[in-house]
MDAnalysis code that builds the backbone (N, CA, C; Angstrom):
import MDAnalysis as mda
import numpy as np

u = mda.Universe.empty(591, n_residues=197, atom_resindex=np.repeat(np.arange(197), 3), trajectory=True)
u.add_TopologyAttr("name", ["N", "CA", "C"] * 197)
u.add_TopologyAttr("resid", np.arange(1, 198))
u.add_TopologyAttr("resname", ["UNK", "UNK", "UNK", "UNK", "UNK", "UNK", "UNK", "UNK", "UNK", "UNK", "UNK", "UNK", "UNK", "UNK", "UNK", "UNK", "UNK", "UNK", "UNK", "UNK", "UNK", "UNK", "UNK", "UNK", "UNK", "UNK", "UNK", "UNK", "UNK", "UNK", "UNK", "UNK", "UNK", "UNK", "UNK", "UNK", "UNK", "UNK", "UNK", "UNK", "UNK", "UNK", "UNK", "UNK", "UNK", "UNK", "UNK", "UNK", "UNK", "UNK", "UNK", "UNK", "UNK", "UNK", "UNK", "UNK", "UNK", "UNK", "UNK", "UNK", "UNK", "UNK", "UNK", "UNK", "UNK", "UNK", "UNK", "UNK", "UNK", "UNK", "UNK", "UNK", "UNK", "UNK", "UNK", "UNK", "UNK", "UNK", "UNK", "UNK", "UNK", "UNK", "UNK", "UNK", "UNK", "UNK", "UNK", "UNK", "UNK", "UNK", "UNK", "UNK", "UNK", "UNK", "UNK", "UNK", "UNK", "UNK", "UNK", "UNK", "UNK", "UNK", "UNK", "UNK", "UNK", "UNK", "UNK", "UNK", "UNK", "UNK", "UNK", "UNK", "UNK", "UNK", "UNK", "UNK", "UNK", "UNK", "UNK", "UNK", "UNK", "UNK", "UNK", "UNK", "UNK", "UNK", "UNK", "UNK", "UNK", "UNK", "UNK", "UNK", "UNK", "UNK", "UNK", "UNK", "UNK", "UNK", "UNK", "UNK", "UNK", "UNK", "UNK", "UNK", "UNK", "UNK", "UNK", "UNK", "UNK", "UNK", "UNK", "UNK", "UNK", "UNK", "UNK", "UNK", "UNK", "UNK", "UNK", "UNK", "UNK", "UNK", "UNK", "UNK", "UNK", "UNK", "UNK", "UNK", "UNK", "UNK", "UNK", "UNK", "UNK", "UNK", "UNK", "UNK", "UNK", "UNK", "UNK", "UNK", "UNK", "UNK", "UNK", "UNK", "UNK", "UNK", "UNK", "UNK", "UNK", "UNK", "UNK", "UNK", "UNK", "UNK", "UNK", "UNK", "UNK"])
u.atoms.positions = np.array([
    [169.087, 67.857, 70.547],
    [170.458, 68.198, 70.182],
    [170.571, 69.717, 70.069],
    [171.573, 70.305, 70.715],
    [171.734, 71.760, 70.668],
    [172.497, 72.146, 69.419],
    [172.093, 73.250, 68.837],
    [172.789, 73.695, 67.627],
    [173.952, 74.604, 67.999],
    [175.000, 74.559, 67.208],
    [176.178, 75.397, 67.424],
    [175.858, 76.797, 66.929],
    [176.204, 77.838, 67.703],
    [175.922, 79.199, 67.243],
    [176.599, 79.472, 65.910],
    [175.908, 80.165, 65.063],
    [176.465, 80.485, 63.745],
    [177.479, 81.616, 63.857],
    [178.435, 81.615, 62.944],
    [179.408, 82.711, 62.854],
    [178.680, 83.934, 62.319],
    [178.517, 84.948, 63.158],
    [177.698, 86.079, 62.739],
    [178.301, 87.439, 63.060],
    [179.493, 87.457, 63.605],
    [180.073, 88.742, 64.000],
    [180.724, 89.442, 62.811],
    [180.462, 90.719, 62.676],
    [181.117, 91.501, 61.635],
    [182.585, 91.705, 61.954],
    [182.919, 91.777, 63.236],
    [184.312, 91.965, 63.616],
    [184.642, 91.007, 64.755],
    [184.706, 89.741, 64.422],
    [184.927, 88.713, 65.434],
    [186.284, 88.883, 66.109],
    [187.288, 89.286, 65.343],
    [188.630, 89.423, 65.921],
    [188.611, 90.404, 67.093],
    [188.028, 91.590, 66.892],
    [187.960, 92.600, 67.954],
    [187.116, 92.104, 69.124],
    [186.024, 91.385, 68.826],
    [185.157, 90.841, 69.868],
    [185.927, 89.836, 70.722],
    [186.698, 88.969, 70.058],
    [187.472, 87.960, 70.790],
    [188.579, 88.596, 71.625],
    [189.232, 89.625, 71.080],
    [190.294, 90.290, 71.844],
    [189.720, 90.988, 73.074],
    [188.557, 91.628, 72.925],
    [187.925, 92.286, 74.076],
    [187.541, 91.251, 75.135],
    [186.998, 90.122, 74.681],
    [186.633, 89.056, 75.619],
    [187.878, 88.474, 76.285],
    [188.959, 88.343, 75.518],
    [190.211, 87.811, 76.070],
    [190.777, 88.752, 77.129],
    [190.658, 90.049, 76.893],
    [191.158, 91.021, 77.871],
    [190.351, 90.947, 79.163],
    [189.035, 90.800, 79.043],
    [188.200, 90.654, 80.247],
    [188.568, 89.384, 81.005],
    [188.765, 88.293, 80.274],
    [189.133, 87.024, 80.894],
    [190.505, 87.123, 81.567],
    [191.425, 87.811, 80.917],
    [192.767, 87.995, 81.467],
    [192.703, 88.736, 82.801],
    [191.904, 89.808, 82.840],
    [191.742, 90.567, 84.089],
    [191.143, 89.696, 85.195],
    [190.177, 88.894, 84.814],
    [189.413, 88.108, 85.786],
    [190.187, 86.874, 86.260],
    [190.799, 86.142, 85.310],
    [191.332, 84.813, 85.634],
    [192.824, 84.633, 85.363],
    [193.470, 85.586, 84.684],
    [194.881, 85.432, 84.348],
    [195.090, 84.733, 83.015],
    [196.318, 84.810, 82.505],
    [196.643, 84.283, 81.168],
    [196.511, 82.772, 81.082],
    [196.804, 82.072, 82.171],
    [196.789, 80.610, 82.131],
    [195.403, 80.043, 81.848],
    [194.374, 80.794, 82.164],
    [193.001, 80.294, 82.008],
    [192.374, 80.685, 80.677],
    [193.100, 81.461, 79.853],
    [192.539, 81.888, 78.567],
    [192.367, 80.687, 77.643],
    [191.182, 80.578, 77.065],
    [190.877, 79.449, 76.195],
    [190.080, 79.939, 74.990],
    [190.503, 79.535, 73.791],
    [189.778, 79.921, 72.580],
    [188.343, 79.392, 72.616],
    [188.167, 78.207, 73.139],
    [186.832, 77.613, 73.211],
    [185.921, 78.450, 74.114],
    [186.435, 78.862, 75.280],
    [185.631, 79.685, 76.201],
    [185.307, 81.041, 75.578],
    [186.278, 81.610, 74.868],
    [186.042, 82.906, 74.226],
    [184.996, 82.786, 73.128],
    [185.036, 81.679, 72.389],
    [184.028, 81.454, 71.341],
    [182.641, 81.366, 71.963],
    [182.550, 80.660, 73.092],
    [181.258, 80.537, 73.778],
    [180.762, 81.914, 74.212],
    [181.675, 82.723, 74.787],
    [181.291, 84.071, 75.242],
    [180.858, 84.950, 74.072],
    [181.520, 84.786, 72.925],
    [181.184, 85.598, 71.750],
    [179.945, 85.078, 71.022],
    [179.511, 83.874, 71.390],
    [178.320, 83.310, 70.762],
    [178.569, 82.758, 69.374],
    [179.774, 82.219, 69.153],
    [180.106, 81.637, 67.847],
    [180.550, 80.194, 68.046],
    [180.683, 79.455, 66.952],
    [181.125, 78.061, 67.049],
    [182.550, 78.018, 67.592],
    [182.917, 76.895, 68.193],
    [184.255, 76.792, 68.794],
    [185.358, 76.853, 67.737],
    [185.016, 76.593, 66.461],
    [186.019, 76.653, 65.387],
    [186.190, 78.070, 64.833],
    [185.217, 78.942, 65.033],
    [185.245, 80.278, 64.417],
    [186.473, 81.112, 64.795],
    [186.933, 81.100, 66.050],
    [188.105, 81.921, 66.391],
    [189.360, 81.560, 65.602],
    [189.438, 80.319, 65.119],
    [190.647, 79.890, 64.407],
    [190.809, 80.590, 63.055],
    [189.752, 81.251, 62.596],
    [189.883, 82.061, 61.378],
    [190.817, 83.242, 61.622],
    [190.905, 83.682, 62.878],
    [191.736, 84.836, 63.236],
    [192.962, 84.448, 64.051],
    [192.825, 83.409, 64.880],
    [193.924, 82.984, 65.752],
    [194.090, 81.475, 65.605],
    [195.112, 81.031, 64.870],
    [195.277, 79.595, 64.624],
    [195.403, 78.771, 65.904],
    [195.933, 79.397, 66.961],
    [196.076, 78.688, 68.230],
    [196.102, 79.704, 69.374],
    [196.205, 79.205, 70.571],
    [196.194, 80.045, 71.775],
    [197.375, 81.015, 71.783],
    [198.530, 80.539, 71.301],
    [199.719, 81.399, 71.276],
    [199.486, 82.627, 70.395],
    [198.839, 82.417, 69.261],
    [198.539, 83.539, 68.362],
    [197.589, 84.523, 69.030],
    [196.640, 84.014, 69.797],
    [195.720, 84.886, 70.539],
    [196.482, 85.714, 71.569],
    [197.367, 85.081, 72.322],
    [198.136, 85.796, 73.348],
    [199.020, 86.863, 72.716],
    [199.646, 86.542, 71.584],
    [200.470, 87.535, 70.889],
    [199.629, 88.715, 70.424],
    [198.457, 88.435, 69.862],
    [197.578, 89.505, 69.381],
    [197.095, 90.371, 70.537],
    [196.823, 89.746, 71.668],
    [196.387, 90.480, 72.851],
    [197.503, 91.401, 73.348],
    [198.726, 90.886, 73.372],
    [199.866, 91.708, 73.788],
    [200.103, 92.850, 72.803],
    [199.989, 92.559, 71.516],
    [200.195, 93.597, 70.498],
    [199.148, 94.707, 70.626],
    [197.899, 94.322, 70.852],
    [196.859, 95.345, 71.003],
    [197.077, 96.134, 72.299],
    [197.647, 95.489, 73.312],
    [197.985, 96.192, 74.550],
    [199.020, 97.269, 74.328],
    [200.072, 96.955, 73.560],
    [201.091, 97.966, 73.259],
    [200.498, 99.112, 72.439],
    [199.598, 98.779, 71.522],
    [198.957, 99.826, 70.709],
    [198.116, 100.748, 71.589],
    [197.392, 100.161, 72.537],
    [196.568, 100.982, 73.427],
    [197.427, 101.833, 74.361],
    [198.509, 101.248, 74.886],
    [199.428, 102.016, 75.732],
    [199.990, 103.200, 74.952],
    [200.379, 102.963, 73.712],
    [200.903, 104.030, 72.858],
    [199.867, 105.146, 72.682],
    [198.623, 104.781, 72.409],
    [197.561, 105.778, 72.246],
    [197.358, 106.594, 73.515],
    [197.373, 105.925, 74.659],
    [197.144, 106.619, 75.923],
    [198.292, 107.563, 76.258],
    [199.524, 107.147, 75.979],
    [200.671, 108.034, 76.220],
    [200.635, 109.236, 75.276],
    [200.310, 108.989, 74.014],
    [200.230, 110.095, 73.050],
    [199.142, 111.093, 73.427],
    [198.005, 110.589, 73.882],
    [196.915, 111.479, 74.304],
    [197.349, 112.312, 75.498],
    [198.052, 111.700, 76.445],
    [198.529, 112.433, 77.625],
    [199.522, 113.516, 77.225],
    [200.429, 113.178, 76.315],
    [201.414, 114.164, 75.855],
    [200.751, 115.315, 75.113],
    [199.753, 115.004, 74.306],
    [199.063, 116.043, 73.524],
    [198.380, 117.063, 74.431],
    [197.893, 116.611, 75.575],
    [197.193, 117.509, 76.500],
    [198.140, 118.270, 77.409],
    [199.393, 117.829, 77.495],
    [200.309, 118.374, 78.503],
    [201.027, 119.646, 78.080],
    [200.936, 120.024, 76.812],
    [201.657, 121.219, 76.355],
    [203.082, 120.886, 75.953],
    [203.940, 121.908, 75.970],
    [205.302, 121.741, 75.437],
    [206.383, 121.660, 76.510],
    [206.070, 122.048, 77.745],
    [207.085, 122.051, 78.795],
    [207.414, 120.634, 79.238],
    [208.681, 120.396, 79.477],
    [209.136, 119.048, 79.802],
    [208.510, 118.502, 81.090],
    [208.520, 119.273, 82.164],
    [208.008, 118.795, 83.462],
    [206.577, 118.290, 83.382],
    [205.639, 119.114, 82.885],
    [204.262, 118.635, 82.760],
    [204.121, 117.446, 81.804],
    [204.949, 117.412, 80.757],
    [204.881, 116.288, 79.818],
    [205.341, 114.988, 80.488],
    [206.396, 115.089, 81.276],
    [206.889, 113.907, 81.979],
    [205.861, 113.435, 83.007],
    [205.276, 114.379, 83.725],
    [204.272, 114.021, 84.722],
    [203.066, 113.351, 84.052],
    [202.587, 113.917, 82.949],
    [201.425, 113.359, 82.249],
    [201.713, 111.952, 81.736],
    [202.921, 111.742, 81.231],
    [203.309, 110.425, 80.729],
    [203.366, 109.410, 81.865],
    [203.949, 109.826, 82.991],
    [204.048, 108.930, 84.144],
    [202.662, 108.548, 84.654],
    [201.769, 109.508, 84.734],
    [200.407, 109.238, 85.198],
    [199.708, 108.264, 84.242],
    [199.825, 108.516, 82.935],
    [199.168, 107.658, 81.944],
    [199.731, 106.238, 81.995],
    [201.048, 106.117, 82.119],
    [201.660, 104.793, 82.179],
    [201.185, 104.039, 83.427],
    [201.196, 104.722, 84.567],
    [200.818, 104.053, 85.806],
    [199.335, 103.726, 85.852],
    [198.515, 104.544, 85.226],
    [197.090, 104.215, 85.143],
    [196.923, 102.895, 84.377],
    [197.603, 102.807, 83.248],
    [197.538, 101.583, 82.444],
    [198.094, 100.397, 83.243],
    [199.242, 100.594, 83.881],
    [199.932, 99.500, 84.570],
    [199.183, 99.003, 85.792],
    [198.394, 99.859, 86.415],
    [197.652, 99.435, 87.604],
    [196.238, 98.969, 87.268],
    [195.638, 99.539, 86.229],
    [194.292, 99.096, 85.839],
    [194.350, 97.819, 85.003],
    [195.457, 97.613, 84.290],
    [195.609, 96.439, 83.423],
    [196.936, 95.738, 83.686],
    [197.193, 95.472, 84.967],
    [198.466, 94.847, 85.353],
    [198.692, 93.492, 84.701],
    [197.631, 92.682, 84.599],
    [197.780, 91.354, 83.989],
    [198.116, 91.478, 82.506],
    [197.504, 92.456, 81.842],
    [197.793, 92.670, 80.421],
    [199.229, 93.147, 80.246],
    [199.672, 94.067, 81.090],
    [201.044, 94.574, 80.985],
    [202.055, 93.450, 81.189],
    [201.781, 92.595, 82.154],
    [202.679, 91.449, 82.390],
    [202.729, 90.541, 81.163],
    [201.569, 90.283, 80.577],
    [201.516, 89.478, 79.360],
    [202.300, 90.148, 78.236],
    [202.141, 91.460, 78.084],
    [202.839, 92.202, 77.035],
    [204.352, 92.026, 77.156],
    [204.875, 92.178, 78.361],
    [206.318, 92.053, 78.552],
    [206.788, 90.613, 78.377],
    [206.012, 89.657, 78.896],
    [206.407, 88.250, 78.781],
    [206.432, 87.792, 77.325],
    [205.421, 88.162, 76.552],
    [205.342, 87.734, 75.158],
    [206.437, 88.379, 74.315],
    [206.798, 89.615, 74.641],
    [207.768, 90.370, 73.845],
    [209.147, 89.709, 73.858],
    [209.449, 89.005, 74.922],
    [210.814, 88.487, 75.088],
    [210.990, 87.050, 74.610],
    [209.982, 86.517, 73.938],
    [210.171, 85.160, 73.439],
    [210.678, 85.214, 71.996],
    [211.256, 84.113, 71.566],
    [211.831, 84.049, 70.222],
    [210.738, 84.218, 69.160],
    [211.054, 84.994, 68.120],
    [210.126, 85.187, 67.015],
    [209.051, 86.230, 67.259],
    [209.210, 87.028, 68.315],
    [208.182, 88.017, 68.653],
    [208.469, 89.368, 67.996],
    [208.857, 89.355, 66.731],
    [209.266, 90.588, 66.045],
    [208.155, 91.639, 66.007],
    [206.925, 91.190, 65.774],
    [205.809, 92.150, 65.720],
    [205.588, 92.812, 67.071],
    [205.765, 92.048, 68.147],
    [205.595, 92.611, 69.484],
    [206.724, 93.572, 69.819],
    [207.932, 93.238, 69.417],
    [209.067, 94.143, 69.644],
    [208.808, 95.465, 68.929],
    [208.308, 95.400, 67.697],
    [207.990, 96.622, 66.935],
    [206.856, 97.393, 67.604],
    [205.838, 96.679, 68.102],
    [204.717, 97.350, 68.773],
    [205.174, 98.016, 70.061],
    [206.075, 97.376, 70.794],
    [206.590, 97.941, 72.046],
    [207.470, 99.154, 71.787],
    [208.116, 99.183, 70.624],
    [209.020, 100.294, 70.311],
    [208.278, 101.627, 70.238],
    [206.985, 101.595, 69.914],
    [206.228, 102.848, 69.790],
    [206.076, 103.563, 71.127],
    [205.446, 102.952, 72.148],
    [205.301, 103.683, 73.406],
    [206.630, 103.963, 74.090],
    [207.570, 103.019, 74.019],
    [208.837, 103.257, 74.696],
    [209.701, 104.249, 73.923],
    [209.468, 104.349, 72.623],
    [210.120, 105.400, 71.836],
    [209.649, 106.787, 72.261],
    [208.368, 106.891, 72.606],
    [207.847, 108.170, 73.108],
    [208.564, 108.582, 74.387],
    [208.747, 107.625, 75.289],
    [209.409, 107.933, 76.562],
    [210.877, 108.301, 76.331],
    [211.510, 107.618, 75.397],
    [212.897, 107.926, 75.050],
    [212.984, 109.359, 74.501],
    [212.049, 109.702, 73.616],
    [212.021, 111.055, 73.054],
    [211.792, 112.117, 74.114],
    [211.019, 111.765, 75.130],
    [210.760, 112.703, 76.216],
    [212.038, 112.985, 77.004],
    [212.817, 111.953, 77.269],
    [214.107, 112.143, 77.960],
    [215.022, 113.028, 77.110],
    [215.057, 112.771, 75.804],
    [215.882, 113.606, 74.911],
    [215.423, 115.056, 74.945],
    [214.106, 115.282, 75.024],
    [213.589, 116.653, 75.115],
    [214.098, 117.329, 76.390],
    [214.044, 116.610, 77.514],
    [214.519, 117.170, 78.779],
    [215.991, 117.517, 78.723],
    [216.771, 116.697, 78.035],
    [218.203, 116.990, 77.885],
    [218.422, 118.187, 76.973],
    [217.679, 118.230, 75.867],
    [217.833, 119.332, 74.917],
    [217.442, 120.665, 75.536],
    [216.463, 120.664, 76.441],
    [216.012, 121.892, 77.086],
    [216.858, 122.252, 78.300],
    [217.857, 121.411, 78.595],
    [218.746, 121.701, 79.712],
    [218.151, 121.378, 81.074],
    [217.027, 120.682, 81.105],
    [216.408, 120.308, 82.378],
    [217.106, 119.078, 82.945],
    [217.445, 118.149, 82.077],
    [218.143, 116.934, 82.491],
    [219.606, 117.003, 82.069],
    [220.427, 116.325, 82.831],
    [221.857, 116.262, 82.527],
    [222.069, 115.591, 81.182],
    [222.992, 116.110, 80.359],
    [223.259, 115.444, 79.083],
    [223.879, 114.065, 79.324],
    [223.794, 113.225, 78.328],
    [224.349, 111.883, 78.455],
    [223.482, 110.899, 77.699],
    [223.660, 109.648, 78.012],
    [222.921, 108.583, 77.332],
    [221.454, 108.625, 77.776],
    [220.529, 108.985, 76.875],
    [219.122, 109.052, 77.281],
    [218.562, 107.687, 77.676],
    [219.172, 106.629, 77.166],
    [218.669, 105.299, 77.499],
    [218.875, 104.987, 78.976],
    [220.001, 105.407, 79.525],
    [220.259, 105.155, 80.951],
    [219.249, 105.871, 81.821],
    [219.003, 107.152, 81.511],
    [218.014, 107.908, 82.284],
    [216.629, 107.300, 82.104],
    [216.322, 106.845, 80.889],
    [215.035, 106.231, 80.616],
    [214.830, 104.950, 81.399],
    [215.893, 104.156, 81.560],
    [215.795, 102.912, 82.335],
    [215.497, 103.229, 83.800],
    [216.143, 104.256, 84.324],
    [215.891, 104.657, 85.714],
    [214.433, 105.098, 85.876],
    [213.946, 105.892, 84.931],
    [212.558, 106.347, 84.981],
    [211.604, 105.156, 84.891],
    [211.851, 104.268, 83.936],
    [210.983, 103.113, 83.747],
    [210.992, 102.219, 84.986],
    [212.177, 101.998, 85.566],
    [212.279, 101.160, 86.765],
    [211.489, 101.779, 87.916],
    [211.530, 103.098, 88.022],
    [210.779, 103.795, 89.066],
    [209.281, 103.583, 88.876],
    [208.798, 103.818, 87.653],
    [207.371, 103.675, 87.375],
    [206.912, 102.232, 87.551],
    [207.716, 101.306, 87.056],
    [207.344, 99.889, 87.155],
    [207.354, 99.440, 88.610],
    [208.288, 99.961, 89.381],
    [208.329, 99.634, 90.807],
    [207.084, 100.119, 91.536],
    [206.649, 101.336, 91.218],
    [205.424, 101.880, 91.830],
    [204.231, 101.009, 91.441],
    [204.138, 100.655, 90.169],
    [203.026, 99.814, 89.699],
    [203.019, 98.471, 90.422],
    [204.182, 97.878, 90.621],
    [204.281, 96.585, 91.310],
    [203.798, 96.702, 92.752],
    [204.148, 97.798, 93.424],
    [203.711, 98.002, 94.808],
    [202.194, 98.158, 94.896],
    [201.628, 98.911, 93.940],
    [200.176, 99.107, 93.945],
    [199.474, 97.802, 93.597],
    [199.926, 97.140, 92.536],
    [199.288, 95.893, 92.103],
    [199.412, 94.785, 93.141],
    [200.477, 94.830, 93.929],
    [200.686, 93.817, 94.968],
    [199.969, 94.131, 96.266],
    [199.250, 95.258, 96.302],
    [198.507, 95.627, 97.503],
    [199.368, 96.215, 98.605],
    [200.619, 96.567, 98.291],
    [201.513, 97.141, 99.296],
    [201.341, 98.645, 99.428],
    [200.785, 99.272, 98.391],
    [200.492, 100.701, 98.413],
    [199.042, 100.873, 97.964],
    [198.293, 101.665, 98.707],
    [196.882, 101.888, 98.369],
    [196.780, 102.687, 97.073],
    [195.879, 102.296, 96.163],
    [195.740, 102.996, 94.878],
    [195.452, 104.486, 95.025],
    [194.759, 104.878, 96.109],
    [194.449, 106.304, 96.269],
    [195.678, 107.154, 96.573],
    [196.797, 106.521, 96.911],
    [198.041, 107.262, 97.153],
    [198.832, 107.487, 95.868],
    [198.375, 106.897, 94.769],
    [199.149, 106.882, 93.522],
    [199.478, 108.287, 93.018],
    [198.496, 109.186, 93.000],
    [198.734, 110.532, 92.452],
    [199.880, 111.237, 93.166],
    [199.857, 111.207, 94.487],
    [200.912, 111.872, 95.254],
    [202.268, 111.219, 95.044],
    [202.271, 109.881, 94.948],
    [203.535, 109.162, 94.739],
    [204.113, 109.492, 93.369],
    [203.254, 109.563, 92.344],
    [203.731, 109.900, 90.995],
    [204.359, 111.286, 90.997],
    [203.703, 112.243, 91.626],
    [204.244, 113.603, 91.669],
    [205.603, 113.623, 92.344],
    [205.725, 112.927, 93.465],
    [207.017, 112.864, 94.174],
    [208.073, 112.187, 93.313],
    [207.712, 111.075, 92.689],
    [208.674, 110.323, 91.872],
    [209.189, 111.160, 90.711],
    [208.273, 111.858, 90.022],
    [208.678, 112.684, 88.878],
    [209.560, 113.833, 89.346],
    [209.166, 114.496, 90.428],
    [209.982, 115.610, 90.954],
    [211.376, 115.127, 91.335],
    [211.455, 113.989, 91.995],
    [212.763, 113.473, 92.411],
    [213.600, 113.032, 91.217],
    [212.936, 112.454, 90.209],
    [213.664, 112.059, 89.003],
    [214.270, 113.296, 88.343],
    [213.485, 114.359, 88.204],
    [213.995, 115.585, 87.566],
    [215.113, 116.188, 88.398],
    [214.904, 116.255, 89.718],
    [215.949, 116.815, 90.588],
    [217.237, 116.015, 90.506],
    [217.103, 114.686, 90.542],
    [218.280, 113.824, 90.522],
    [218.987, 113.809, 89.174],
    [218.262, 114.151, 88.108],
    [218.840, 114.109, 86.752],
    [219.156, 115.513, 86.232],
    [218.970, 116.524, 87.097],
    [219.127, 117.903, 86.641],
    [220.579, 118.205, 86.270],
    [220.732, 119.035, 85.255],
    [222.069, 119.476, 84.852],
    [222.704, 120.234, 86.013],
    [223.921, 119.852, 86.344],
    [224.609, 120.499, 87.481],
    [225.497, 121.620, 86.987],
])
């Protein structure tokens, strides 16, 4: 008779989320299983339920940690870019697209989970990175680089552009090595098209 692995992880929650992210990349959200993650983590099949009562709770936690990581990556990019709007916008676009193309399955999960009923924590988590992008548009308007007006409208256009590029790369329609040049063109065209006249 085989013995069940003992619960021995000091931080099982983080271990399970990391394993879930690897599984998501490899097999997609539909194949995520608490039992499989417990096996990978080397714990009993009941141990994950101490942190995630069910699969839905695991998916929500995975999406929430995704928004937190996206926020960290955008903030790091902004911190390195200096104070000028153009370089800050370019750095943000590059960081977003890196995340969206390297972790496309996670990003899809993040957006899908956010729009279901009762996803208040995910909505709050998403507000952080998208608030940064909103603030960036406001900075461009305040500095006279972008046309004044509703920053949300300009932000939607920017987001749609970035998400469209990510979809083309993730779908194999655009080679990943072309991404840098495409981002530069997209940002330049966005600034030109939104410039104060």
